[in-house]
Phi, psi and omega in degrees: 000316179295321177297323178295320179293317179296317178297320178297320179293319178294315180295317178297319179294318177297320179296320178293327177291324182285320183289125181288155178090175180268127176261138179262063181236141178272185181295320181293318179295321177298317179297313181296317178294324176294320178294315178295319177298322180289326176293317178297313179297318177295323178295315180294317178296324178293320178295329178279354175085024180266358178152186180285161183298325182259014179270136181279119175215165187295313182297317178297322179294315180296314180294325178297317179294318178297316179296321179293322176298315179295321179294324177296318177299318178294316180298320178295320179296317179293316180294324179294322178293324179294321180292324182289322184283344181278000000 
């Protein structure tokens, strides 16, 4: 469980480094987006037959970071709409 949290934090941090611009996300949001990205990446890697969903492998890690980058973009879009409507 602790390894899963650390991996989520690393994946979220890498996604924030890859995504251009300033993100208005805190540490908890980065962790949560990294965790969701790692589950998505693990699921896709598992479907491709490279290992179990919670197994650490290169393809799953790469897909996890890509999914987290996309999730950060979605989170920014949702947060941006909330700021505009207020």
